[in-house]
C-alpha positions as CSV (number, residue, x, y, z in Angstrom):
1,M,16.7,-8.1,17.1
2,K,13.1,-7.0,17.2
3,S,11.7,-4.3,15.1
4,K,10.0,-1.3,16.6
5,E,6.7,-2.7,15.4
6,E,7.1,-5.6,17.8
7,G,7.7,-3.4,20.8
8,R,5.3,-3.6,23.8
9,F,4.0,-0.1,23.4
10,Y,4.1,0.2,19.6
11,K,0.4,0.8,19.1
12,L,0.5,3.8,21.5
13,Q,3.6,5.1,19.7
14,L,1.9,4.6,16.4
15,L,-1.0,6.8,17.5
16,F,1.4,9.8,18.2
17,I,3.4,9.1,15.0
18,R,0.2,9.3,12.9
19,I,-1.0,12.5,14.5
20,K,2.5,14.0,14.0
21,H,2.3,13.3,10.3
22,G,-1.2,14.8,9.8
23,L,-3.1,11.5,10.0
24,F,-5.5,12.4,12.8
25,L,-8.6,12.0,10.6
26,F,-7.2,8.8,9.2
27,T,-6.6,7.4,12.7
28,L,-10.1,8.6,13.8
29,R,-11.7,6.8,10.9
30,S,-9.7,3.6,11.8
31,F,-11.0,3.8,15.4
32,F,-14.7,4.1,14.3
33,S,-14.3,1.3,11.9
34,K,-13.3,-1.0,14.8
35,V,-16.6,-0.3,16.6
36,G,-18.6,-1.0,13.5
37,L,-19.0,2.5,11.9
38,D,-16.8,2.3,8.9
39,F,-17.0,4.9,6.2
40,M,-14.2,5.3,3.7
41,L,-13.3,7.4,0.6
42,F,-10.6,5.9,-1.6
43,Y,-9.0,6.4,-5.0
44,W,-8.6,3.7,-7.6
45,E,-5.4,4.6,-9.3
46,L,-3.1,3.8,-12.3
47,E,0.6,3.7,-11.5
48,G,3.8,3.4,-13.3
49,T,3.0,5.5,-16.4
50,A,5.0,8.6,-15.6
51,D,8.3,9.1,-17.2
52,L,10.3,9.9,-14.1
53,P,13.9,9.4,-13.0
54,E,14.6,6.5,-10.7
55,P,14.1,7.6,-7.1
56,G,17.3,7.4,-5.0
57,I,17.8,6.1,-1.5
58,R,19.0,8.6,1.2
59,E,21.9,7.3,3.2
60,D,23.8,4.0,2.6
61,G,21.9,3.1,-0.6
62,G,24.6,0.5,-1.6
63,N,23.5,-1.9,1.1
64,Y,19.9,-2.3,0.0
65,K,18.7,-5.1,-2.2
66,V,15.3,-6.0,-3.7
67,V,14.3,-9.5,-2.6
68,P,11.0,-11.5,-3.2
69,L,9.8,-13.2,0.0
70,S,9.2,-16.9,0.1
71,R,6.1,-18.4,1.9
72,E,8.3,-19.2,4.9
73,D,9.6,-15.6,4.9
74,L,6.0,-14.3,5.4
75,K,6.2,-15.2,9.1
76,M,8.2,-12.0,9.5
77,L,5.0,-10.0,8.7
78,K,2.8,-11.8,11.1
79,G,3.1,-9.2,13.9
80,L,2.0,-6.3,11.8
81,S,-1.4,-5.0,12.8
82,F,-2.7,-4.3,9.2
83,I,-1.7,-7.8,8.0
84,N,-4.2,-10.6,8.1
85,Y,-1.7,-13.4,8.1
86,E,-4.0,-16.3,7.2
87,K,-5.5,-14.3,4.3
88,L,-2.0,-13.4,3.1
89,L,-1.0,-17.0,3.0
90,E,-4.2,-17.9,1.1
91,R,-3.6,-15.2,-1.5
92,Y,0.1,-16.1,-1.7
93,D,-0.9,-19.6,-2.6
94,L,-3.1,-18.2,-5.4
95,G,-0.2,-16.2,-6.9
96,L,0.3,-13.1,-4.8
97,R,3.9,-12.0,-4.5
98,V,5.6,-10.1,-1.7
99,I,8.6,-8.0,-2.7
100,S,10.9,-6.7,0.0
101,L,13.7,-4.2,0.3
102,K,16.4,-5.4,2.7
103,W,19.3,-3.6,4.3
104,K,22.1,-6.0,5.2
105,D,19.5,-8.8,5.4
106,K,17.2,-6.8,7.6
107,L,13.7,-6.2,6.3
108,A,13.3,-2.5,5.6
109,A,10.2,-2.3,3.4
110,F,7.9,-4.4,1.4
111,T,4.9,-4.3,-0.9
112,C,2.6,-7.0,-2.4
113,I,1.6,-7.7,-6.0
114,E,-1.8,-9.2,-6.8
115,Y,-2.3,-10.8,-10.2
116,Q,-5.8,-12.3,-9.6
117,D,-9.2,-10.7,-9.3
118,F,-9.8,-9.5,-5.8
119,I,-12.4,-7.9,-3.5
120,F,-11.8,-4.7,-1.7
121,R,-14.5,-3.1,0.6
122,K,-17.0,-5.7,-0.7
123,K,-16.4,-4.6,-4.3
124,N,-15.0,-7.0,-6.9
125,F,-12.0,-5.7,-9.0
126,P,-11.3,-7.9,-12.0
127,L,-7.7,-7.9,-13.4
128,A,-6.8,-8.9,-17.0
129,E,-3.7,-11.0,-17.7
130,D,-1.7,-7.9,-18.4
131,E,-2.7,-6.1,-15.2
132,A,-1.6,-6.2,-11.6
133,Y,-2.6,-4.5,-8.3
134,L,-0.2,-3.2,-5.7
135,L,-1.0,-3.2,-2.0
136,N,0.4,-3.0,1.5
137,M,3.3,-0.7,0.7
138,Y,5.1,-0.5,4.1
139,T,8.3,0.9,5.4
140,Y,9.5,-0.1,8.9
141,Q,9.8,2.7,11.4
142,S,13.6,2.3,11.7
143,F,13.9,3.0,8.0
144,R,11.5,5.9,7.6
145,G,12.8,9.1,5.9
146,K,15.1,7.4,3.5
147,N,12.8,7.5,0.4
148,L,12.5,3.7,0.5
149,A,8.8,3.5,-0.6
150,P,9.2,5.4,-3.9
151,Y,12.4,3.4,-4.6
152,L,10.9,0.0,-4.0
153,R,7.7,0.9,-5.9
154,Y,9.8,2.0,-8.9
155,Q,11.7,-1.3,-8.8
156,V,8.4,-3.2,-8.8
157,Y,7.2,-1.2,-11.8
158,K,10.3,-2.3,-13.7
159,M,9.8,-5.9,-12.6
160,L,6.2,-5.9,-13.8
161,R,7.0,-4.3,-17.1
162,S,9.5,-7.1,-17.7
163,E,6.7,-9.6,-17.1
164,G,4.5,-8.0,-19.7
165,I,2.2,-6.2,-17.3
166,E,0.7,-3.1,-19.0
167,N,-1.6,-1.6,-16.3
168,I,-0.6,-1.3,-12.6
169,Y,-3.3,-0.4,-10.2
170,S,-3.6,0.5,-6.5
171,V,-5.9,1.9,-3.9
172,T,-5.3,4.9,-1.6
173,D,-7.4,6.0,1.4
174,Y,-8.5,9.6,0.8
175,L,-7.4,10.5,4.3
176,N,-3.9,8.9,4.2
177,K,-1.7,11.9,3.5
178,S,1.5,9.8,3.7
179,S,0.4,7.4,1.0
180,I,-0.9,10.3,-1.2
181,K,2.4,12.1,-0.9
182,F,4.5,9.1,-2.1
183,K,2.0,8.3,-4.8
184,R,2.2,11.9,-6.1
185,K,6.0,11.6,-6.2
186,L,5.6,8.6,-8.6
187,G,3.0,10.3,-10.8
188,A,0.1,8.0,-9.9
189,K,-3.1,8.9,-11.7
190,P,-6.4,8.7,-9.8
191,L,-9.1,7.1,-12.1
192,V,-12.1,6.8,-9.8
193,L,-13.0,8.2,-6.3
194,Y,-15.2,5.7,-4.4
195,G,-17.2,5.9,-1.2
196,S,-17.7,2.9,1.0
197,A,-19.8,2.3,4.0
198,I,-19.8,-0.7,6.3
199,F,-22.1,-0.5,9.4
200,L,-21.9,-3.2,12.1
201,K,-20.6,-5.7,9.6
202,K,-24.2,-6.1,8.3
203,F,-24.7,-3.2,5.8
204,H,-22.1,-3.0,3.0
205,R,-22.1,-0.6,0.1
206,T,-19.3,0.7,-2.2
207,F,-20.2,3.3,-4.8
208,K,-18.6,5.5,-7.4
209,L,-18.4,9.2,-6.5
210,K,-16.4,10.6,-9.4
211,Q,-14.6,9.4,-12.5
212,Y,-11.4,11.3,-13.5
213,K,-9.8,11.8,-16.9
214,T,-6.2,10.4,-16.9
215,N,-4.9,13.6,-18.5
216,S,-6.5,15.9,-15.9
217,P,-4.6,17.6,-13.1
218,Y,-4.1,15.2,-10.1
219,P,-7.1,15.7,-7.8
220,Y,-5.4,14.5,-4.6
221,P,-6.2,16.7,-1.6
222,R,-3.2,18.7,-0.3
C-alpha cells in the first residue's frame, strides 16, 4: 500500500498542509531557493540535555517499535522530495544510521544519526568521537498528530547515551514552526543563530549572527 507521500498530487497537497500549519514563509523560502535565490536562517542546537519525562504516543502506542533501517530498507525513502537518495547511501556507507518507528511493520517516522564531520550550507561542522548530529526527522502524513516525533527522538537520545555520546546536535530552520515546536517540547537549546545565502549556485556564504548562552531563555520565535 502506497503512502500519501507517493500519491500523484502529494506536492500540491503538501503546499496546503504547510500553509495550514503556519509554514507559508518557510514554503516561500523553499520556492525561491529552487530558482537560485536561497537565503536561510537556522539554529545550531544542543539536544537531549533536558530532564524530561518520556513522551508518550497518542493512540495505539503498543503497536509501535523502534527499528534501525538497513541499507536495503533505504529504498523506502527514495520517493521523499527532501531526500537525496544517492547522498543518503553515500553517508550511510560512511557510518550514518537511519532509525525508524514502525507501526505493525509500516514505516511511521524516521530520523538519521550522523557521526562523522559534515557540511551544511557550505559550512563544515566537525564532530568529536562523543558527539552526533540528528537530521531528517520526519513523520509520514498518515501518522501525524500522534506525538511520534518527540517519542522517536527521545528513544534516539537514550540509544546515543548508551553508545557513550555526550553531545547531540541538530539544525532547525528559523521559519520551520513545526520543527521548532517539537524541539521546544524536548528542551532543545539553541547555541548559535546562523545566516546563509546561496545565489544562483555561485555565491555561497554562511555566517554567525548570534551566540546564545545555554542557560538563557530559549530564543525560538513563537
